[in-house]
C-alpha positions as CSV (number, residue, x, y, z in Angstrom):
1,M,-120.1,-101.6,-97.0
2,I,-122.0,-101.6,-93.7
3,G,-125.5,-103.3,-93.2
4,V,-128.1,-101.9,-90.8
5,L,-131.0,-104.1,-89.7
6,G,-134.2,-102.9,-87.9
7,L,-137.1,-105.1,-86.5
8,E,-140.6,-103.9,-85.7
9,D,-139.9,-104.4,-81.9
10,G,-137.4,-101.4,-82.2
11,T,-134.2,-103.5,-82.3
12,R,-131.5,-101.9,-84.7
13,V,-128.2,-103.8,-85.2
14,E,-125.2,-102.9,-87.5
15,G,-122.8,-105.1,-89.1
16,T,-120.8,-105.7,-92.4
17,G,-122.9,-105.6,-95.5
18,F,-122.1,-107.8,-98.6
19,G,-123.8,-108.7,-101.8
20,A,-125.7,-105.9,-103.6
21,P,-126.3,-102.7,-101.9
22,G,-130.0,-101.7,-101.2
23,T,-132.7,-101.4,-99.1
24,V,-135.2,-104.4,-98.6
25,S,-138.0,-105.3,-96.3
26,G,-139.6,-108.7,-95.3
27,E,-140.3,-111.1,-92.4
28,L,-137.3,-112.2,-90.6
29,V,-137.1,-116.0,-90.3
30,F,-134.3,-118.3,-89.2
31,T,-133.3,-121.6,-90.6
32,T,-131.3,-124.3,-88.5
33,V,-129.7,-126.1,-91.7
34,M,-125.9,-126.5,-91.3
35,S,-125.3,-126.5,-95.0
36,G,-127.5,-126.1,-98.0
37,Y,-127.6,-122.3,-98.4
38,E,-127.6,-122.8,-102.2
39,E,-130.9,-124.7,-102.0
40,A,-132.5,-122.5,-99.3
41,L,-131.6,-119.3,-101.0
42,T,-133.3,-120.3,-104.3
43,D,-136.5,-122.0,-102.5
44,P,-139.5,-119.8,-103.7
45,S,-141.1,-120.6,-100.4
46,Y,-138.8,-117.8,-98.9
47,H,-140.5,-115.2,-101.0
48,G,-141.3,-112.2,-98.9
49,Q,-138.9,-112.9,-96.1
50,M,-135.3,-112.5,-94.9
51,L,-133.5,-115.6,-94.3
52,M,-131.2,-115.8,-91.3
53,F,-129.0,-118.8,-90.8
54,T,-128.5,-120.0,-87.1
55,Y,-125.4,-122.1,-88.4
56,P,-122.7,-119.4,-87.8
57,L,-120.5,-119.9,-91.0
58,Q,-121.9,-119.4,-94.6
59,G,-120.2,-119.3,-98.0
60,N,-117.3,-121.6,-97.3
61,Y,-118.2,-123.9,-100.1
62,G,-119.2,-121.4,-102.7
63,I,-122.2,-121.6,-105.2
64,S,-122.0,-124.4,-107.8
65,G,-125.3,-123.8,-109.7
66,D,-126.2,-127.6,-109.5
67,D,-128.3,-127.5,-106.5
68,V,-130.4,-124.5,-107.1
69,Q,-134.2,-125.0,-106.8
70,S,-135.3,-122.2,-109.1
71,D,-134.0,-119.8,-111.5
72,R,-133.5,-117.0,-108.8
73,M,-132.8,-116.2,-105.2
74,W,-136.2,-115.6,-103.5
75,P,-135.5,-114.3,-99.9
76,Q,-135.3,-110.5,-99.8
77,A,-131.9,-110.9,-98.2
78,M,-129.8,-113.2,-96.1
79,V,-128.1,-112.7,-92.7
80,S,-125.5,-114.8,-91.0
81,R,-122.9,-114.6,-88.1
82,E,-119.9,-115.0,-90.5
83,Y,-119.5,-115.1,-94.2
84,W,-116.4,-116.6,-96.0
85,D,-115.5,-115.2,-99.4
86,R,-112.7,-117.6,-100.3
87,P,-114.3,-121.0,-101.0
88,T,-112.1,-123.9,-102.1
89,H,-114.6,-126.5,-103.0
90,Y,-114.0,-128.2,-106.3
91,R,-117.6,-127.8,-107.4
92,Q,-117.9,-124.0,-106.9
93,S,-118.2,-121.7,-109.8
94,R,-118.7,-118.4,-107.8
95,T,-118.7,-117.0,-104.3
96,L,-121.9,-116.4,-102.3
97,N,-121.1,-112.7,-102.3
98,R,-121.0,-113.0,-106.3
99,F,-124.2,-114.9,-106.3
100,L,-126.0,-112.1,-104.2
101,I,-124.5,-109.4,-106.4
102,D,-125.8,-111.2,-109.4
103,E,-129.2,-111.6,-107.9
104,G,-129.4,-108.0,-106.8
105,K,-129.8,-109.0,-103.2
106,P,-128.1,-107.8,-100.1
107,G,-126.4,-109.7,-97.2
108,L,-125.6,-108.9,-93.6
109,C,-123.0,-110.6,-91.4
110,D,-120.9,-109.9,-88.3
111,V,-124.1,-109.6,-86.2
112,D,-125.2,-111.6,-83.2
113,T,-127.5,-114.1,-85.0
114,R,-128.0,-116.0,-81.7
115,M,-129.6,-113.0,-80.1
116,L,-131.8,-112.3,-83.1
117,T,-132.7,-116.0,-83.3
118,L,-133.9,-115.9,-79.6
119,K,-135.6,-112.7,-80.2
120,V,-137.7,-114.4,-83.0
121,R,-138.3,-117.4,-80.9
122,E,-139.5,-115.3,-78.0
123,Q,-141.6,-112.8,-79.7
124,G,-142.5,-114.5,-83.1
125,V,-141.7,-113.7,-86.7
126,M,-141.1,-110.1,-87.1
127,R,-141.2,-107.5,-89.9
128,A,-137.7,-106.2,-90.7
129,T,-135.7,-103.9,-93.0
130,L,-132.1,-104.3,-94.1
131,A,-130.1,-101.4,-95.7
132,V,-126.7,-102.2,-97.1
133,G,-124.4,-99.6,-98.6
134,E,-121.7,-97.0,-97.7
135,R,-121.9,-95.6,-94.2
136,K,-123.0,-92.2,-95.1
137,D,-125.9,-93.6,-97.1
138,V,-127.4,-96.0,-94.8
139,Q,-126.6,-95.1,-91.2
140,E,-129.0,-92.4,-90.6
141,L,-132.0,-94.4,-92.3
142,D,-134.9,-95.2,-89.8
143,V,-134.9,-98.9,-90.5
144,V,-137.3,-99.7,-87.5
145,A,-139.9,-97.3,-88.9
146,M,-139.5,-98.9,-92.3
147,A,-139.9,-102.3,-90.9
148,R,-143.2,-101.2,-89.1
149,S,-144.6,-99.6,-92.2
150,Q,-144.6,-102.6,-94.4
151,A,-147.8,-104.8,-94.8
152,D,-148.3,-108.1,-93.1
153,I,-147.4,-111.1,-95.4
154,S,-150.9,-112.5,-95.1
155,E,-152.1,-109.3,-97.0
156,R,-149.9,-110.0,-100.0
157,D,-150.6,-112.3,-103.2
158,L,-147.0,-113.8,-103.4
159,L,-148.1,-116.6,-105.7
160,G,-148.2,-114.7,-108.7
161,D,-144.6,-113.9,-108.3
162,V,-143.3,-117.3,-107.8
163,T,-145.6,-119.5,-110.2
164,C,-144.6,-120.3,-113.9
165,K,-145.9,-117.9,-116.4
166,S,-147.2,-120.5,-118.7
167,P,-147.8,-124.3,-118.7
168,Y,-145.1,-126.7,-119.6
169,R,-144.8,-130.4,-119.8
170,I,-142.2,-133.1,-118.5
171,E,-142.9,-136.1,-120.6
172,G,-143.2,-139.5,-118.8
173,S,-144.5,-143.0,-119.8
174,G,-146.8,-143.1,-116.6
175,P,-150.1,-141.7,-115.5
176,R,-150.7,-138.0,-116.0
177,V,-150.1,-135.8,-113.1
178,T,-151.2,-132.2,-113.3
179,V,-149.1,-130.1,-111.0
180,L,-150.3,-126.7,-109.6
181,D,-147.0,-124.6,-109.2
182,L,-147.4,-122.4,-106.3
183,G,-143.6,-122.1,-106.2
184,I,-142.3,-125.5,-106.8
185,K,-138.9,-126.8,-106.1
186,R,-137.0,-128.4,-108.8
187,N,-136.3,-131.4,-106.8
188,I,-140.0,-132.2,-106.2
189,L,-140.4,-132.2,-110.0
190,K,-137.3,-134.5,-110.2
191,S,-138.8,-136.9,-107.6
192,L,-142.0,-137.1,-109.7
193,S,-140.4,-137.5,-113.0
194,C,-137.8,-140.1,-112.0
195,R,-140.8,-142.4,-111.1
196,G,-142.1,-142.1,-114.7
197,F,-145.1,-139.8,-114.3
198,D,-146.2,-137.6,-117.3
199,I,-146.3,-134.2,-115.7
200,T,-148.1,-131.1,-116.9
201,V,-147.2,-127.9,-114.8
202,L,-149.7,-125.1,-114.5
203,P,-149.7,-121.7,-113.1
204,A,-150.9,-121.2,-109.6
205,H,-154.1,-119.4,-110.7
206,A,-155.1,-121.9,-113.4
207,S,-158.8,-122.0,-113.9
208,L,-160.7,-125.3,-113.6
209,S,-161.2,-125.5,-117.2
210,Q,-157.4,-125.2,-118.0
211,I,-156.8,-128.1,-115.3
212,E,-159.5,-130.1,-117.1
213,A,-157.8,-129.6,-120.4
214,T,-154.8,-131.5,-119.3
215,E,-157.0,-134.7,-118.6
216,P,-155.3,-135.3,-115.1
217,Q,-155.1,-138.5,-113.6
218,A,-153.9,-136.9,-110.3
219,L,-153.7,-133.3,-109.1
220,F,-150.5,-132.4,-107.1
221,V,-150.4,-129.1,-105.3
222,S,-146.9,-127.6,-104.6
223,N,-144.9,-125.9,-101.9
224,G,-145.0,-122.1,-102.1
225,P,-144.9,-118.9,-99.9
226,G,-147.5,-117.0,-97.9
227,D,-150.9,-117.5,-96.4
228,P,-152.7,-120.6,-97.7
229,E,-156.1,-119.0,-97.4
230,R,-154.9,-116.6,-100.3
231,A,-154.6,-119.4,-102.6
232,Y,-158.1,-119.1,-103.8
233,E,-157.8,-120.9,-107.1
234,A,-155.9,-123.8,-105.8
235,I,-158.5,-124.5,-103.0
236,S,-161.3,-124.4,-105.5
237,A,-159.4,-126.9,-107.8
238,V,-158.9,-129.3,-104.9
239,K,-162.6,-128.9,-104.0
240,H,-163.6,-129.7,-107.8
241,F,-161.2,-132.7,-108.3
242,V,-161.0,-134.4,-104.9
243,G,-162.9,-137.8,-105.4
244,Q,-162.5,-137.5,-109.1
245,V,-158.9,-138.2,-109.1
246,P,-156.2,-138.6,-106.5
247,V,-154.8,-135.4,-104.9
248,F,-151.4,-134.9,-103.4
249,G,-149.7,-132.1,-101.8
250,I,-146.4,-130.8,-100.2
251,C,-146.0,-128.0,-97.6
252,L,-148.3,-125.2,-98.8
253,G,-150.1,-127.7,-100.8
254,H,-150.7,-129.8,-97.7
255,Q,-152.4,-126.8,-96.2
256,I,-154.5,-125.9,-99.3
257,I,-155.8,-129.5,-99.5
258,S,-156.8,-129.2,-95.8
259,L,-158.7,-126.0,-96.2
260,A,-160.5,-127.5,-99.2
261,M,-161.5,-130.4,-97.1
262,G,-163.0,-128.3,-94.4
263,A,-160.0,-128.0,-92.0
264,Q,-158.4,-124.7,-90.8
265,T,-155.0,-123.2,-90.8
266,F,-153.0,-120.6,-88.6
267,K,-149.8,-118.9,-88.6
268,L,-147.2,-120.4,-86.4
269,K,-145.1,-118.2,-83.9
270,F,-141.9,-118.5,-85.9
271,G,-142.4,-121.4,-88.2
272,H,-140.5,-124.3,-89.1
273,H,-137.4,-123.8,-91.2
274,G,-134.5,-126.2,-91.4
275,G,-133.5,-129.8,-91.8
276,N,-134.0,-131.5,-88.4
277,Q,-137.5,-131.3,-87.7
278,P,-138.9,-134.6,-86.1
279,V,-141.9,-136.0,-87.5
280,K,-143.8,-138.9,-85.7
281,D,-145.6,-141.3,-87.9
282,L,-148.7,-142.5,-86.1
283,E,-149.1,-145.6,-87.9
284,K,-145.4,-146.9,-88.4
285,K,-144.5,-145.6,-84.8
286,I,-141.3,-144.2,-86.0
287,V,-139.9,-140.7,-86.2
288,Y,-138.5,-139.1,-89.3
289,I,-136.0,-136.3,-89.4
290,T,-137.3,-133.8,-92.1
291,S,-136.7,-130.7,-94.1
292,Q,-139.2,-127.9,-93.6
293,N,-139.9,-124.5,-94.5
294,H,-143.4,-122.9,-93.7
295,N,-145.0,-120.1,-91.3
296,F,-148.5,-121.7,-91.4
297,A,-149.7,-125.1,-90.3
298,V,-153.1,-127.0,-90.1
299,R,-155.0,-126.7,-86.9
300,P,-155.1,-130.2,-85.4
301,S,-158.7,-130.1,-83.9
302,S,-160.2,-128.7,-87.1
303,V,-159.4,-132.1,-88.8
304,E,-162.0,-133.8,-86.9
305,G,-165.2,-134.2,-88.9
306,T,-163.5,-133.8,-92.3
307,D,-162.8,-136.9,-94.6
308,L,-159.0,-136.6,-93.7
309,K,-157.1,-138.6,-91.1
310,V,-153.9,-137.3,-89.3
311,T,-151.3,-139.6,-90.0
312,Q,-148.2,-137.6,-88.7
313,L,-147.4,-135.1,-86.0
314,N,-144.4,-132.9,-85.4
315,A,-142.7,-134.3,-82.3
316,N,-141.6,-130.8,-81.1
317,D,-145.1,-128.9,-81.1
318,G,-147.7,-131.5,-82.2
319,T,-148.6,-129.7,-85.4
320,V,-150.0,-131.7,-88.3
321,E,-147.3,-133.2,-90.6
322,G,-149.3,-135.6,-92.6
323,I,-152.9,-136.3,-93.6
324,K,-154.6,-138.9,-95.9
325,S,-157.8,-140.1,-97.1
326,D,-157.9,-143.7,-98.3
327,R,-161.5,-143.3,-99.4
328,L,-160.7,-140.4,-101.7
329,D,-157.0,-141.1,-102.5
330,V,-155.7,-137.9,-100.7
331,L,-152.2,-137.8,-99.3
332,A,-150.2,-134.8,-98.3
333,V,-147.2,-133.7,-95.9
334,Q,-146.3,-130.6,-94.4
335,Y,-142.6,-131.4,-94.8
336,H,-140.4,-131.6,-97.8
337,P,-139.7,-135.3,-98.6
338,E,-137.6,-134.3,-101.5
339,A,-135.6,-132.2,-99.1
340,H,-132.6,-130.2,-100.8
341,P,-131.5,-129.1,-98.3
342,G,-132.0,-131.7,-95.6
343,P,-132.3,-135.5,-95.1
344,L,-133.9,-137.6,-97.7
345,C,-135.3,-140.4,-95.5
346,T,-138.9,-139.5,-96.3
347,E,-138.6,-139.3,-100.1
348,D,-139.3,-142.9,-100.9
349,P,-142.0,-143.3,-98.3
350,F,-144.0,-140.3,-99.7
351,F,-143.3,-140.8,-103.4
352,G,-143.6,-144.4,-103.1
353,A,-147.2,-143.9,-101.6
354,V,-147.9,-141.7,-104.3
355,Q,-146.8,-144.3,-106.7
356,K,-148.8,-146.9,-105.0
357,I,-152.0,-145.0,-104.9
358,M,-151.6,-144.1,-108.8
359,N,-151.1,-147.9,-109.6
360,G,-154.1,-148.8,-107.4
361,V,-156.6,-146.6,-109.2
362,K,-155.9,-147.9,-112.6
363,G,-159.2,-149.2,-113.9
364,K,-161.1,-147.9,-111.1
365,A,-164.7,-146.6,-112.1
366,G,-164.9,-142.9,-112.3
367,R,-161.1,-142.5,-112.7
368,R,-159.8,-140.7,-115.8
């Protein structure tokens, strides 16, 4: 099979297709992780996008199924310089090619991903279309026009696709934490559960009455795809519960909490995707290396005048990476402290701080 990729700026490249044949469209973004394609491809935050890997070789250790972060592959397609179809890792149960076929998603390799990455860095995230199939079926397709015709991702409600369809519970002996699932990764739930929290997970569009019915002792807003300004119900929930119970968030949840507290968000030129983003902690005076996956960020100047305090900044571009309010027991980070893929050096600092806040509010007046 061949694969033909078209970008909205007029770029058209041809390479080798793998995975499932078909034609898909989405934003082309790149990730800098050197391993962890199994986790990245099953991260719901990539819904609506095509995932391109800057590290040239993918597929060399296969797919184990042990590290997936959801029940399916979420990127519309994957793009890599080279794909290896003969993995030898002892944990692998199928090849990456077989995984894409099973998921009904196309892949593209044998293209110049360095050129494509530089193009995205210089011009910003672009709409793209990928067609994979037999040469006679795809070579004449106008993939550039197809890329240009798709809607901007900010116009799409992606949360309804990635969220759970009904509430569920992960029992624990600790405080009750109600999680709004905007596309949550499994390792976030694992990081909460291993600390003993009694977790109730609700769909992204849960009403205030549905959240109230869980009798939350804390509200946790998860990661997810798309424009945070479209998460209307989650923003309303944070506005309602902040000051009543502690409120925590990761990635999209960080942006939603900021919006609810009066700050503003904006779309980054090409986003942060990878496992090597440096984050400077303004209080501890240290730099963490973090895992990130987002195209939107909190506008730093807009935090002034809110109840929030900026605690961490991205050392590359100065974007907001952490916020908190000691008075209201609010804590959120833009990166993924639970990683997968990526470094785990921020897991204990973040989830440990969550645990400390929950221990500190026990018995406080006005808490549930």
